[in-house]
C-alpha positions as CSV (number, residue, x, y, z in Angstrom):
1,M,-20.4,-13.7,6.2
2,A,-20.9,-11.5,3.7
3,Q,-17.8,-9.8,1.7
4,L,-17.6,-6.9,-0.5
5,P,-18.5,-7.5,-4.0
6,D,-15.8,-7.7,-6.8
7,P,-16.5,-4.5,-8.7
8,L,-15.7,-6.3,-12.0
9,E,-18.6,-8.4,-11.8
10,H,-20.7,-5.2,-11.3
11,R,-19.1,-2.9,-13.9
12,Q,-18.4,-2.7,-17.6
13,A,-16.5,-0.2,-19.6
14,D,-17.8,0.9,-22.8
15,H,-14.4,1.6,-23.9
16,P,-11.1,-0.5,-23.3
17,I,-9.4,0.7,-20.2
18,E,-7.4,-0.8,-17.1
19,D,-9.3,-2.8,-14.8
20,L,-7.9,-0.6,-11.9
21,F,-10.2,2.2,-13.0
22,L,-13.1,-0.2,-12.5
23,R,-11.8,-1.5,-9.3
24,R,-11.4,1.6,-7.5
25,W,-14.9,2.4,-6.0
26,S,-16.0,3.7,-2.5
27,P,-17.4,0.9,-0.3
28,R,-17.8,1.6,3.4
29,A,-17.3,-1.9,5.2
30,M,-14.1,-2.2,6.9
31,N,-13.2,-4.7,9.5
32,G,-11.0,-2.6,11.9
33,E,-7.5,-4.3,11.6
34,P,-4.7,-2.0,11.3
35,L,-2.7,-1.3,8.0
36,A,0.9,-2.0,8.3
37,E,3.3,0.8,8.0
38,S,4.5,-0.1,4.7
39,E,1.0,-0.1,3.2
40,L,0.1,3.1,4.6
41,M,3.3,4.5,2.9
42,R,2.5,3.0,-0.3
43,L,-0.6,5.1,-0.4
44,F,1.5,8.3,0.2
45,E,4.1,7.1,-2.1
46,A,1.4,6.8,-5.1
47,A,0.2,10.5,-4.3
48,R,3.7,11.8,-4.4
49,W,3.9,11.1,-8.0
50,A,0.8,12.7,-9.2
51,P,1.1,15.8,-11.6
52,S,1.0,19.1,-10.5
53,T,1.4,22.8,-12.1
54,Y,5.0,23.9,-12.2
55,N,5.8,20.5,-10.0
56,E,4.5,22.7,-7.1
57,Q,3.5,19.2,-5.0
58,E,1.1,21.4,-2.9
59,W,-0.9,18.6,-1.7
60,R,-0.2,17.5,2.2
61,F,-1.5,14.7,4.3
62,L,-2.0,14.5,7.8
63,Y,-3.5,11.2,9.3
64,A,-4.4,9.2,12.3
65,T,-4.1,5.5,12.9
66,R,-6.8,3.8,15.2
67,D,-4.1,3.1,17.7
68,S,-3.0,6.7,18.0
69,E,-3.5,9.4,20.4
70,H,-4.8,11.6,17.4
71,W,-7.4,9.0,16.6
72,Q,-10.4,10.7,18.3
73,T,-9.5,14.1,16.9
74,Y,-9.9,13.0,13.5
75,F,-12.8,11.0,14.2
76,D,-14.6,13.8,16.0
77,L,-14.4,15.8,12.6
78,L,-16.5,13.5,10.7
79,T,-20.4,14.1,10.3
80,E,-22.8,11.6,12.1
81,G,-23.4,9.8,9.2
82,N,-19.9,9.3,8.4
83,Q,-18.9,8.5,12.0
84,A,-21.5,5.5,11.7
85,W,-19.2,3.6,9.4
86,C,-15.5,5.0,9.8
87,D,-15.3,3.6,13.1
88,Q,-13.9,0.5,11.8
89,A,-11.4,2.2,9.5
90,A,-7.6,1.4,10.0
91,V,-6.6,5.2,9.3
92,L,-8.2,8.6,8.7
93,I,-6.4,11.2,6.2
94,V,-6.9,14.8,5.8
95,G,-6.0,15.9,2.4
96,L,-4.8,19.6,2.1
97,S,-3.8,21.9,-0.4
98,C,-1.3,25.1,-0.4
99,K,-3.0,28.1,-2.2
100,V,0.1,30.0,-2.8
101,F,3.0,29.0,-5.1
102,S,6.1,28.4,-3.4
103,R,8.2,29.9,-5.9
104,N,6.6,33.4,-5.7
105,G,4.1,33.3,-3.1
106,K,1.3,34.4,-5.7
107,P,-2.2,32.5,-5.7
108,N,-2.0,29.2,-7.1
109,P,-5.7,29.0,-8.8
110,V,-5.1,25.1,-9.2
111,H,-4.4,24.1,-5.8
112,T,-7.5,22.1,-5.3
113,L,-7.3,20.1,-9.2
114,D,-3.7,19.4,-8.0
115,T,-4.7,17.9,-4.5
116,G,-7.4,16.2,-6.1
117,L,-5.2,14.4,-8.6
118,A,-2.6,13.5,-5.7
119,M,-5.9,11.8,-4.2
120,Q,-6.8,9.9,-7.0
121,N,-3.2,8.5,-7.3
122,L,-3.9,7.3,-3.6
123,L,-7.3,5.9,-4.2
124,L,-6.1,3.6,-7.0
125,Q,-3.1,2.5,-5.1
126,A,-5.6,1.2,-2.7
127,A,-7.7,-0.5,-5.3
128,A,-4.7,-2.0,-6.6
129,M,-3.7,-3.3,-3.2
130,G,-7.3,-4.5,-2.4
131,L,-7.9,-2.1,0.4
132,V,-10.9,0.2,0.8
133,A,-10.4,4.0,0.5
134,H,-13.1,6.4,0.8
135,G,-13.1,10.2,0.3
136,M,-15.7,12.0,2.0
137,A,-16.7,15.9,2.0
138,G,-18.7,15.2,5.2
139,F,-16.6,16.5,7.8
140,N,-16.1,19.9,9.8
141,R,-13.6,21.9,7.7
142,G,-13.2,24.8,9.9
143,S,-12.5,22.3,13.1
144,A,-10.1,20.5,11.1
145,K,-8.3,23.5,10.5
146,S,-8.0,24.5,14.1
147,A,-7.7,21.2,15.6
148,L,-4.6,20.2,13.5
149,N,-2.8,23.9,13.0
150,V,-3.6,24.0,9.6
151,P,-1.8,27.4,8.6
152,D,-3.7,30.0,6.7
153,D,-1.9,29.7,3.3
154,F,-3.2,25.8,3.3
155,E,-7.2,24.5,2.5
156,V,-8.5,21.7,4.1
157,E,-9.8,19.7,0.9
158,V,-11.0,16.0,2.0
159,M,-10.9,13.4,4.4
160,I,-10.5,9.9,3.3
161,A,-11.3,6.8,5.3
162,A,-8.9,3.8,4.9
163,G,-8.7,0.1,5.9
164,H,-9.1,-3.5,5.1
165,P,-12.5,-4.9,3.4
166,G,-14.9,-5.9,5.8
167,D,-18.4,-7.2,6.0
168,P,-21.2,-5.1,4.7
169,D,-23.5,-6.7,7.2
170,S,-21.7,-4.9,10.1
171,L,-22.6,-1.4,8.7
172,P,-25.6,0.6,9.7
173,E,-28.9,-0.7,7.7
174,N,-28.9,2.5,5.5
175,Y,-25.5,1.9,4.2
176,R,-25.5,-1.8,3.4
177,D,-26.7,-2.0,-0.1
178,M,-24.8,0.5,-1.4
179,D,-21.6,-1.9,-0.4
180,L,-23.1,-4.6,-2.1
181,N,-23.8,-2.7,-5.2
182,P,-20.6,-1.0,-6.8
183,S,-22.1,2.4,-8.6
184,G,-21.8,2.7,-12.5
185,R,-21.4,5.8,-14.5
186,K,-22.6,8.3,-17.0
187,P,-22.1,7.0,-20.7
188,V,-18.9,9.0,-22.2
189,A,-21.4,11.1,-24.4
190,E,-22.9,12.7,-21.6
191,I,-19.3,13.8,-20.5
192,A,-17.2,14.7,-23.3
193,R,-18.4,16.4,-26.6
194,P,-16.5,18.3,-29.3
195,G,-16.7,22.1,-29.8
196,K,-18.8,24.2,-27.8
197,F,-21.0,23.3,-24.7
198,G,-23.7,21.4,-25.4
199,F,-24.8,19.4,-22.7
């Protein structure tokens, strides 16, 4: 039985960083085993400590585990391509952001950014625990808003599938190679430069 590769055998940083950043990647193969409640709460605990503007903490996470009454509702939000591999996830998570400041009701221009920071904390915690956590844009946001009773002052931002690592051979054929080759990154010179825009 094949196993997910160790990202550290496929990725190398150009400058010294913590291994955790290299370990975080987005495989799809999961084995269908449930996450313990304590494991799931550790993911949300990490998200809780993300930085935010005025300490708004404007992110919210809704979730459904495989054995819950809400699983099918969440699963049906996914595009067909994501349903093809999310069927073995232990949990599906929907990330939301509040679009207005709680302190004065004015528009919060960075609600999406702040929720992204919380999501990254969650993903890094999953990597530290040896779990799979894969963020997705491929789902129906309008249906999520309606099906999950999301109020108008919240934006539906992302879905995340999480679970224990599985066998890439269990994936549909068009996804297998992606799970055997952790992706690389552009060099720093292509993403950071001094002064004015010159990319």
